[in-house]
MIDOMAR-309662 format. One record per residue: x, y, z of N, C-alpha, C, CB in turn; residue number from 1. Coordinates in steps of 0.05 Angstrom, whole numbers. Atoms other than C-alpha are relative to their C-alpha. Last residue first. Glycine has a CB too. Layout:
<pts>
PT     n_px     n_py     n_pz    ca_px    ca_py    ca_pz     c_px     c_py     c_pz    cb_px    cb_py    cb_pz   badren
PT        X        Y        Z        X        Y        Z        X        Y        Z        X        Y        Z      NUM
...
</pts>
This chain:
<pts>
PT     n_px     n_py     n_pz    ca_px    ca_py    ca_pz     c_px     c_py     c_pz    cb_px    cb_py    cb_pz   badren
PT       27       -2       11     -477     1101       50       -7       29       -8      -21      -10       20      300
PT       16      -23       -9     -403     1090       60      -26        2      -13       16       26       -4      299
PT        2      -22       20     -379     1019       44      -17       23       11      -14      -11      -27      298
PT      -17      -23       -7     -361      979      106       -3       22      -20       28       -8        2      297
PT       11      -13      -23     -418      929       98       15       25        8        0      -19       23      296
PT       24      -14        8     -396      913       28      -12       15       23      -21      -21      -11      295
PT       -7      -23       15     -326      897       52      -25       16       -9       17       -7      -25      294
PT      -12      -19      -18     -352      851      107        8       26      -15       25      -12       12      293
PT       20      -12      -16     -399      816       59       11       21       19      -15      -21       17      292
PT       15      -18       18     -343      804       10      -21       14       16      -12      -16      -23      291
PT      -17      -24        5     -299      776       66      -15       20      -18       26       -8      -13      290
PT        0      -17      -24     -355      730       88       16       25       -3       11      -16       23      289
PT       26      -14       -2     -366      705       17       -1       18       25      -23      -21        1      288
PT        1      -21       20     -291      690       11      -26       16        1        3      -12      -28      287
PT      -18      -21       -8     -290      653       77        0       23      -20       28      -11        2      286
PT       13      -15      -21     -351      613       58       17       23        9       -6      -19       24      285
PT       22      -16       12     -319      594       -8      -14       16       21      -21      -19      -14      284
PT      -12      -23       14     -255      573       28      -22       17      -12       19      -10      -22      283
PT      -11      -19      -19     -294      531       77       12       24      -13       20      -14       18      282
PT       23      -15      -10     -333      498       21        8       21       21      -20      -20       13      281
PT       10      -18       21     -268      480      -14      -23       16       11       -8      -17      -25      280
PT      -19      -22        3     -238      452       51      -10       20      -21       27      -11       -8      279
PT        4      -18      -22     -301      411       65       19       24       -2        5      -15       27      278
PT       25      -14        4     -298      381       -5       -5       20       23      -24      -19       -1      277
PT       -4      -20       21     -224      364        3      -26       16       -4        7      -14      -26      276
PT      -15      -23      -11     -237      330       69        4       22      -20       27      -10       11      275
PT       18      -14      -19     -292      287       38       15       25       12       -9      -19       22      274
PT       20      -16       14     -249      270      -22      -17       16       19      -17      -17      -18      273
PT       22       15       12     -189      245       18      -21       19      -11      -13      -18       20      272
PT       25       -9      -13     -126      286       27      -23      -15      -13       -4       30       -3      271
PT       22       13       13      -56      261       14      -25        6       14        5      -31       -3      270
PT       16       20      -14       -5      310       38      -21      -12      -17      -12       13       25      269
PT       28       -9       -3       44      343      -10      -16      -21       15      -13        6      -27      268
PT        3      -15      -24      118      328        1      -29        9        5       17       24       -1      267
PT        0       16      -24      119      271      -48       -6       16       25       26      -14        3      266
PT       12      -17      -20       99      316     -106       -2      -15       26      -27       11       -9      265
PT       -9      -27        2      116      258     -153      -15       17       21       -3       12      -28      264
PT       17      -21      -11      109      185     -137       13       27       -4       -7       -6       29      263
PT      -16      -21      -11      141      133     -182      -18       22        9       22       10      -21      262
PT        9      -28        1       99       71     -192       20       18       12      -27        3       15      261
PT        4      -13      -26      134        5     -206      -10       29       -4       25       -1       18      260
PT        8      -28        1      136      -44     -264       -4       11       28      -26        4      -17      259
PT       25       -8      -14      175     -109     -260       -6       30       -5        2       -5       30      258
PT       14      -22       13      230     -150     -294      -25        7       16       -7       -6      -30      257
PT       24       -8      -15      281     -200     -271      -11       25      -13        7        4       30      256
PT       14       24      -10      339     -240     -303      -25        7       16       18      -17       17      255
PT       24       -9      -13      380     -192     -345      -18      -24        7      -16       19      -19      254
PT        8       16      -24      445     -229     -359      -24       12       15       23       -1       19      253
PT       -7       29       -1      471     -177     -409       -9      -12       27       30       -4       -4      252
PT      -28        6       -8      435     -110     -406        4      -30        1        6       12       28      251
PT       -4       -4      -29      369     -107     -445       29       -5        7      -18      -20       16      250
PT      -21       17      -12      362      -98     -520        3        7       30       27        5      -15      249
PT      -26      -12       -3      297      -70     -547       19      -20       13       -2       25       16      248
PT        1      -29       -6      224      -80     -562       27       12        2      -16        5       25      247
PT      -21      -13      -15      221     -150     -594       -4       30        3       27       -4      -14      246
PT      -11      -22       16      154     -181     -614       22       14       17      -22       21       -9      245
PT      -21      -15      -14      127     -248     -591       12       21      -18       22      -20       11      244
PT      -20      -13       17       62     -277     -617       19       17       17      -14       18      -22      243
PT      -27       10       -6       27     -322     -567       22       13      -16        1      -29       -3      242
PT      -12       15       23      -40     -310     -601       27      -13        7        3       18      -23      241
PT       20       15       15      -86     -287     -544       13      -18      -21      -19       19      -13      240
PT       12       22      -17      -34     -266     -492      -20      -16      -15      -13       12       24      239
PT       29       -2        4        7     -228     -544      -13      -23       15       -8        0      -30      238
PT       13       26        7       78     -229     -516      -30        5       -2        7      -22       20      237
PT       28        1       -8      122     -166     -514      -11      -27       -9      -17       23      -13      236
PT       20        8       21      197     -170     -516      -28        4       12        5      -29       -9      235
PT       26       -6      -11      258     -141     -479      -21       -5      -22       -1       30       10      234
PT       17      -19       14      319     -177     -505      -26        5       16       -7      -10      -29      233
PT       29       -1       -6      375     -214     -470      -14       22      -16       -4        4       30      232
PT       11      -22       15      445     -238     -487      -30        0        4        8       -2      -31      231
PT       24        3       16      469     -284     -432       -8       26      -14      -23      -10       18      230
PT       24      -14       -9      541     -280     -408      -24       -4      -19        5       29        4      229
PT      -15       -9      -23      547     -339     -408       22       19       -9       11      -24       16      228
PT      -29        1        1      492     -358     -457       13        9       26       10       17      -22      227
PT      -11       20      -18      419     -376     -446       30       -1        1      -10      -26       -7      226
PT      -12       21       16      396     -337     -507       13      -22       17       20       11      -20      225
PT      -29        4       -3      349     -297     -464       10      -22      -18        7       -7       29      224
PT       -7       22       18      279     -267     -475       31       -3        0      -11        4      -29      223
PT      -28        2        6      257     -223     -417        5      -25      -16       18        0       26      222
PT      -16       23       -9      183     -210     -418       29        4       -7      -11      -25      -13      221
PT      -28       -3        7      129     -157     -425       16      -23       11       11       27       11      220
PT      -17       20      -13       54     -170     -425       28        3      -11      -11      -28       -6      219
PT      -18       12       19       17     -105     -442       18      -20       15       17       21      -15      218
PT        7       28        5      -42      -91     -396       18      -14      -20      -27       -2       -9      217
PT       20        1       21      -39      -15     -397       -8      -29       -7       10       14      -25      216
PT       25      -11      -10       -4      -12     -329      -22       -2      -21        4       28        9      215
PT       -1      -29       -2       50      -59     -358      -27       11       10        6       13      -28      214
PT       20      -14       15       47     -133     -342        4       30        4      -28       -7        9      213
PT       15      -19      -16      109     -171     -320      -20       14      -18       19       21       13      212
PT       22      -14       14      150     -230     -344      -13       20       20      -21      -20      -11      211
PT       13      -19      -17      216     -265     -327      -21       15      -16       20       21       12      210
PT       -4        5      -28      255     -325     -352      -13       20       19       29       -1        5      209
PT       16      -23       -8      233     -331     -424       -1       -3       30      -29        0      -14      208
PT       13       -6      -25      289     -377     -447      -18       24        0       20        4       20      207
PT       -5       14      -25      310     -413     -511      -18       11       23       29        2        8      206
PT       19       22       -4      286     -397     -581        2      -13       28        4      -21      -21      205
PT      -15       23       -8      319     -328     -582      -19      -23        6       19        6       24      204
PT      -27       -3       11      290     -268     -620       17      -25        6       14       24       11      203
PT      -20       -9      -20      220     -294     -604       28        3      -13        1      -19       24      202
PT      -12      -25        7      173     -298     -665       20       11       20      -20       21       -4      201
PT      -14       -1       25      125     -351     -641       13       27       -3      -19       -5      -24      200
PT      -13      -25        3       96     -373     -574       17        0      -26       18        7       25      199
PT      -29        1        4       48     -430     -579       12       27       -4        7      -18      -24      198
PT      -10        0       28      -22     -414     -552       30       -3       -1       -8       26      -14      197
PT        8      -23       16      -44     -436     -482       12       -1      -28        9       25       13      196
PT      -18       -6       23      -42     -500     -442      -12       23      -16        3      -25      -17      195
PT       15        3       25      -80     -497     -376       17        9      -23      -27       17        1      194
PT      -10      -14       23      -39     -509     -313      -18       -6      -24       29       -7       -7      193
PT        4       15       25      -72     -529     -247        8       17      -24      -29       -9       -3      192
PT      -25        6       13      -41     -494     -187       -2      -15      -26       17      -15       19      191
PT       -6       29        1     -106     -500     -149       27       -7      -11      -21      -14      -17      190
PT       11       15      -23     -121     -430     -125        9      -29        1      -29        2        0      189
PT      -13       -8      -25      -77     -388     -170      -10      -14       25       -3       30        3      188
PT       21       -8      -19      -98     -427     -232       14        7       27      -21      -22        4      187
PT        0       18      -23      -41     -429     -282      -20       11       21       29       -2       12      186
PT       11      -13      -24      -44     -401     -352        1      -20       22      -29       11       -5      185
PT       21       14      -15        1     -424     -409      -11       18       22       11      -26       12      184
PT        6      -19      -21       41     -386     -462      -24      -11       15       -6       28      -12      183
PT       26      -13        1       67     -445     -502       -2       20       23      -22      -21        2      182
PT       23       14      -11      137     -470     -516      -26       15       -4        5       -7       29      181
PT        9       18       20      195     -446     -559      -24      -16        9       22      -19       -7      180
PT       10      -15       23      206     -384     -517      -10      -18      -23       22       18      -11      179
PT      -17      -19       12      212     -426     -454      -12       13      -25       26      -13       -8      178
PT      -15       12       23      170     -488     -442       19       20      -13      -18      -10      -20      177
PT      -16       23       -8      146     -469     -372       17      -12      -22      -18      -21       11      176
PT      -14        9       24      124     -400     -393       18      -23        6       17       24      -12      175
PT      -25       14       -6       71     -380     -342       12      -10      -26       -5      -23       19      174
PT      -12       12       24       11     -333     -342       27      -11        7        2       21      -23      173
PT      -29        5       -2      -33     -318     -282       10      -14      -25        6      -15       25      172
PT       -8       22       16     -103     -288     -292       30       -2        0      -11        3      -30      171
PT       -8       22      -16     -122     -243     -234        7      -25      -15      -22       -7       19      170
PT       23       17       -5     -162     -194     -275        7      -24       17      -13       -8      -26      169
PT       18      -15      -17     -107     -141     -272      -25      -15        7       -7       25      -12      168
PT       12      -24       11      -57     -190     -301      -20       12       20      -14       -7      -27      167
PT       28        0       -6      -11     -238     -264      -12       26      -10       -5       -4       31      166
PT       12      -26       -1       59     -254     -290      -30       -2        5        6       17      -26      165
PT       27        0      -12      106     -313     -283      -10       28        1        1      -13       28      164
PT       11      -26       -7      169     -327     -325      -29       -4       11       -1       18      -24      163
PT       23       -9       16      202     -395     -324      -10       27       10      -24      -21        2      162
PT       11      -26      -10      268     -424     -302      -21       11      -19       23       20        3      161
PT      -18      -22        4      273     -496     -329      -11       26       12        6        4      -30      160
PT       -1      -12       26      234     -554     -301       21       22       -2      -27       11       -7      159
PT      -15      -26        1      234     -603     -243        2       10      -29       28       -4       12      158
PT      -28        3        6      181     -658     -250       14       28       -2        5      -16      -26      157
PT       -5       13       26      115     -641     -219       30       -3       -2      -11       17      -23      156
PT      -27       -5       12       89     -623     -150        3      -16      -26       22       -8       21      155
PT      -18       22        0       13     -625     -138       28        7      -12      -11      -24      -16      154
PT        5       22       19      -24     -562     -122       21      -21        1       -2       11      -27      153
PT       28        3        8        1     -499      -88       -2      -23      -20      -11       27      -12      152
PT        6        9       27       67     -496      -50      -30       -3       -5       15      -26       -6      151
PT       20       21       -2       72     -454       14       -7       -9      -29      -26       11       15      150
PT       17        5       24      137     -415       14      -20      -22        7       18       -8      -24      149
PT        7       28        3      170     -384       76      -19       -4      -23      -13      -11       26      148
PT      -12       11       24      199     -315       66       -8      -29       -5       30        2        1      147
PT      -21       20       -6      185     -298      139       15       -9      -25      -12      -23       14      146
PT      -13       -5      -26      143     -234      138       24      -19        4      -20       -3       22      145
PT      -16      -25        1      123     -232       65       14        6       26      -18       23       -8      144
PT        6      -16      -24      101     -305       66       18       25        1        3      -17       26      143
PT      -22       -8      -17      110     -330       -5      -10       17       23       22       15      -16      142
PT        6      -26      -13       55     -368      -40       22        6       19      -28       -1       14      141
PT       -3       -2      -29       78     -424      -87       -8       28       10       28       -7        9      140
PT        3      -26      -13       62     -447     -157        6       -2       30      -28       12       -5      139
PT       26       -7      -11       88     -511     -186        1       28       12       -8      -21       21      138
PT       18      -10       21      144     -539     -228      -28        5       10        0      -21      -23      137
PT       24       17       -1      176     -576     -169      -20        8      -21      -12        2       28      136
PT       -8       27       -7      248     -550     -175      -24      -19        2       14        1       27      135
PT      -10       15       23      225     -490     -215        8      -28        7       23       15      -13      134
PT      -21       17      -12      181     -461     -161       10      -19      -21      -12      -16       25      133
PT       -1       24       15      142     -404     -194       24      -16       10        2        5      -31      132
PT      -26        7       12      127     -353     -141       -3      -24      -17       22       -4       22      131
PT       -2       27       11       64     -318     -117       28       -3      -12      -22       -5      -21      130
PT      -24        5       17       61     -257      -71        2      -29       -8       25        9       14      129
PT      -11       27       -5       -9     -240      -45       23       -4      -20      -21      -22       -2      128
PT      -25       -2      -14      -23     -165      -46       12      -26        8       -3       17       24      127
PT        5        1      -29      -97     -170      -62       26        2       16      -15      -25        7      126
PT       10      -26       -9      -84     -146     -133       -5        1       30      -26        7      -15      125
PT       27       -5       10      -40     -206     -147      -11       26       12      -19      -24        6      124
PT       22       -6      -18       34     -201     -137      -26       -1      -14        4       27       14      123
PT       20      -19        9       86     -235     -182      -21        3       23      -14       -8      -26      122
PT       21       -6      -20      149     -276     -173      -19       21      -11       12       10       26      121
PT       13      -25        4      200     -310     -219      -22        3       21      -12        2      -29      120
PT      -11      -15       23      251     -367     -221      -13       27       -4       -4      -16      -24      119
PT       22      -13       14      245     -403     -154       11       18      -22      -18       17       19      118
PT      -11      -15       22      291     -453     -120      -23       11      -17       19      -18      -17      117
PT        7       10       26      253     -472      -57       14       17      -21      -31        0       -5      116
PT       -4       29       -1      277     -464       15      -10      -13      -26      -14      -12       24      115
PT       23       12       14      249     -392       11        0      -31        4        1        7      -29      114
PT       -7       20       20      297     -364       63      -25      -13      -11       18      -22       13      113
PT       -2       27       -9      280     -300       99        5      -19      -23      -26       -9       14      112
PT       24        7      -15      269     -226       95        2      -28       12      -25        3      -17      111
PT        9       28        1      339     -205       74      -24       -4       18       23      -20        7      110
PT        3       10      -27      348     -130       64      -12      -28       -2      -18       19       18      109
PT       20       21       -5      374     -102       -1        0       -9       29        7      -25      -18      108
PT       -4       13      -26      408      -36      -18      -22      -20        5        1       21       23      107
PT       -6       28        4      401      -21      -92        5      -16       26       24       -3      -18      106
PT      -28        7       -7      408       53      -77        7      -29       -6        4        5       30      105
PT      -18      -23        5      346       83     -111       29       -9        5       -7       23       18      104
PT       -3       -5       29      300       22     -119       18       24       -7      -27        6      -11      103
PT        4      -29        3      313       -1      -47        5        7      -29       20       16       19      102
PT      -21      -14       14      306      -77      -50       -7       30       -1        4      -11      -28      101
PT       11      -25       10      268     -124       -4       23       16      -12      -14       16       23      100
PT      -12      -25       -9      292     -196        0      -17       24       -7       29        4      -12       99
PT       17      -24        5      264     -266       -4       14       24       11      -28       -3       12       98
PT       11      -15      -22      316     -322       -7      -18       23      -10       23       11       18       97
PT       28        8       -3      338     -377      -54      -13       13       24       -3      -31        1       96
PT       14       12       23      412     -363      -45      -28       -7        7       15      -24      -10       95
PT       29        2       -4      433     -315       11      -15      -12      -24      -11       27        7       94
PT        8       -2      -28      502     -300      -16      -30       -2        1       11       26       13       93
PT      -24        4      -17      537     -317      -82       -5        2       30       21       20       -8       92
PT       -9      -25      -12      469     -326     -115       24       -4       18      -23       13       15       91
PT      -29       -4        4      467     -392     -154       10       26       12        6        0      -29       90
PT      -15       22      -14      399     -413     -125       30        4       -3       -8      -27      -11       89
PT       -3       25       15      374     -345     -149       14      -21       17       16        6      -26       88
PT      -27        6        9      352     -291     -102        1      -27      -14       20        1       23       87
PT       -9       26       -8      280     -268      -97       28       -5      -11      -20      -23       -8       86
PT      -15       16       19      260     -196      -99        6      -27       11       26       14       -7       85
PT       -9       26      -10      210     -150      -66       15      -15      -22      -25      -17        9       84
PT      -13       18       19      204      -76      -79        8      -26       13       25       14      -14       83
PT      -26       12       -8      156      -42      -31        9      -18      -22       -2      -15       27       82
PT      -21       -8       18      101       -1      -64       27      -11        6        1       30       -1       81
PT      -21      -14      -14       56       -8       -3       22       10      -18       13      -19       20       80
PT       10      -20      -19       -9      -24      -38       23       16       12      -16      -12       21       79
PT       19      -19       12        8      -63     -102      -10       22       19      -24      -15      -10       78
PT       25        3      -15       71      -94      -72      -20       20      -10        5        2       31       77
PT        6      -23      -17      124      -91     -127      -27       -4       14        0       26      -16       76
PT       28       -7        0      154     -153     -158       -5       22       20      -17      -25        7       75
PT        7      -25      -13      224     -175     -178      -30        3       -1       15       24      -13       74
PT       28       -8        2      252     -244     -195       -5       25       15      -18      -22        9       73
PT       11       13       23      322     -273     -208      -30        6       -4        3      -30        3       72
PT       29        0        1      363     -228     -163      -11      -13      -25      -11       29        2       71
PT       11        2       27      436     -245     -151      -30       -3        1       13      -24      -15       70
PT       19       21        4      468     -221      -86      -10        0      -29      -25        2       20       69
PT       13        3       26      528     -180      -68      -18      -24       -1       22       -3      -22       68
PT       -1       28        8      542     -164        6      -14       -4      -26      -11      -19       22       67
PT      -27       10        3      558      -90       20        2      -28      -12       13       -1       27       66
PT      -18      -17       15      498      -44       18       28      -11       -5        3       26       14       65
PT      -11      -20      -18      461      -80       73       21       18      -13       12      -14       25       64
PT       12        2      -27      451     -136       23       15       19       19        0      -30       10       63
PT      -17       10      -22      477     -111      -44      -16       -1       26       25       18        4       62
PT       18       10      -21      444      -98     -111       17      -14       21      -22      -19      -12       61
PT       -4       28       -6      489      -54     -154      -19       -9       22       30       -7        7       60
PT      -18        6      -22      457       13     -172        6      -30        0      -11        9       27       59
PT        8      -13      -24      414       49     -223       20       -5       22      -28      -10        9       58
PT       -9       12      -25      441       33     -292       -8       16       24       31       -3       -1       57
PT      -17      -18      -15      398       60     -348        8      -13       26      -14       28        5       56
PT       -2        5      -29      368       15     -401       19       20       13       10      -29        6       55
PT      -26       -6      -11      345       32     -472       -1       -3       31        8       29       -7       54
PT      -14       24       -9      284       -5     -497       27        5       13        3      -19      -23       53
PT      -24        5       15      263       56     -537       14      -27        7       20       22        3       52
PT        3      -10       27      191       68     -516       24       -8      -17       -3       30       -1       51
PT       18       18       14      193       25     -453       -2        8      -30      -27       -1       12       50
PT       18      -17       15      254       62     -426      -17      -18      -18       15       21      -16       49
PT        2        5       29      284       12     -377      -20       19      -12       -8      -29       -6       48
PT       25       -8       10      309       25     -306        0       -3      -30       -7       30        8       47
PT        2      -18       22      366      -17     -281      -29       11       -3        9      -13      -27       46
PT       27      -10        5      387      -56     -219        1       21      -22      -12       12       26       45
PT        3      -28        3      450      -98     -215      -28        8       -7       20       11      -21       44
PT       22      -11       16      465     -168     -191        0       30       -1      -26      -10       10       43
PT       20      -17      -14      529     -201     -167      -21       10      -20       14       24       12       42
PT       25       15        1      570     -260     -191      -23       16       12        2      -27       14       41
PT        5        6       28      632     -219     -208      -27      -15       -4       23      -17      -11       40
PT        9      -24       14      629     -188     -139       -7       -6      -29       21       22        2       39
PT       28       -4       -6      632     -258     -108      -11       25      -15       -4        3       30       38
PT        4      -20      -21      698     -272     -143      -30        4        4       14       26       -6       37
PT       14       11      -24      701     -338     -182       -6       21       21       17      -21       11       36
PT      -16        9      -22      718     -315     -253      -16       -8       24       20       21        8       35
PT      -18      -21       -9      678     -271     -299       18       -9       23      -15       24        8       34
PT      -14      -14       21      642     -321     -343       19       21        9      -19       11      -19       33
PT      -25       12        7      589     -345     -295       14       17      -21       -3      -29      -11       32
PT       -5       26      -14      524     -329     -260       27      -12       -7      -22      -19       -7       31
PT      -20       15       14      516     -255     -277        7      -25       16       26       17       -4       30
PT      -15       18      -19      451     -229     -249       19      -17      -17      -19      -18       16       29
PT      -17       19       13      413     -171     -281       16      -16       21       20       14      -20       28
PT      -23        7      -16      354     -134     -252       16      -21      -16       -8      -11       28       27
PT      -11       26        7      302      -96     -292       24       -5       18        9       -1      -30       26
PT      -26        6      -12      256      -39     -274        8      -28       -9       -2        1       31       25
PT       -7       28        3      200       -9     -316       28       -4       12       -1       -9      -30       24
PT      -27        6       10      175       58     -291        4      -30       -1       22       13       18       23
PT       -9       28       -2      104       81     -282       27       -3      -13      -21      -18      -14       22
PT      -10        8       25       85      153     -266       10      -29        3       23       19      -11       21
PT      -17       23        2       42      174     -208        9       -4      -29      -14      -25       11       20
PT        1       11       28       11      239     -187       20      -23       -1        8       22      -21       19
PT      -23       -4       16        2      248     -112       -3      -11      -28       25      -11       13       18
PT      -16       24        2      -67      251      -81       23        5      -19      -16      -24      -11       17
PT       16       24       -6     -121      300      -62       16      -26       -2      -24       -1      -18       16
PT       -8       12      -25      -70      356      -58      -14      -26        6       -4       19       22       15
PT      -27       10        3      -77      374     -131       11      -13       25       19       21       -9       14
PT        3       27       13     -151      380     -119       27      -12       -4      -15        3      -26       13
PT        5       20      -20     -134      436      -70       -3      -28      -11      -25        7       16       12
PT      -25        3      -15     -102      477     -125       -4      -22       21        8       26       14       11
PT      -19       14       17     -162      466     -170       26       -6       14        6       15      -26       10
PT        8       28        0     -209      486     -114       19      -17      -17      -29       -3      -11        9
PT       -8       12      -25     -170      550     -104       -7      -30        1      -14       15       23        8
PT      -30        2       -1     -175      567     -177        9      -13       25       13       27       -3        7
PT       -8       22       17     -249      552     -178       30       -5        0      -10        5      -29        6
PT        7       25      -14     -261      596     -117        8      -24      -17      -30       -1        5        5
PT      -19        4      -22     -223      653     -150       -5      -26       15       -1       23       20        4
PT      -26        8       12     -263      645     -213       21       -5       21        9       22      -20        3
PT        1       28        6     -326      645     -171       25      -10      -14      -25       -6      -17        2
PT        0       16      -24     -308      711     -140        1      -30       -6      -24        7       18        1
</pts>
């Protein structure tokens, strides 16, 4: 009897919530080198195998499935799982705008105009979307409903595209000096930058234009040679020492990077712990009742 109860409880436990796997996504954006057509200046979405660095094409990124755009930053809402992207100032359509992206089809929906050229975005655990504003070299908060940006702290001289990533403890990292600069931190409340360790060992000494943290806390980044088309590498950056180590080759012109959860057993309902406990107790009571009924029917 108890084995049967345990088996049923194990099955019900599987209903308590869906299993999740983490996938690394990358977006590429070709800015030049293929002529003047809008399609040539479009972005594409990829998944990346973290173990091998190999990339798999998912879909072109198109507004409403038809209008090509160039994505320069990707981030996933920590609660809803919605993919958000920002378009580059050089995007053939809807430049410097906030969009949502379907991770299966690449279909994008425009949320609103940022009105600031931004190079990368990242969510904190509270679901606030931050951006690095390259024209003013400062942080900004993006309104998820309108796309409007609220700058944080004093503006600075315009800089180069930089990567932005926020770890699980709310520490934000920024690469304002590229691969030859330092791995700095920036205060999410004041926008004040604290200089960090020099980055060493990058395959290319030029750009680090996008960053993201893995679920295990590994800081990943896109290292670019700045060419047209740009050759890019997936690298890790040691947050304590600044040491950079290559992991693999990314598609040309990769310009955005983020991790997202993939849900399996989507059709199963999500059940909270209290409901699960009541269900298990109900099953046990049912089994005990059935046993009592059979015992009562035995001939004496």
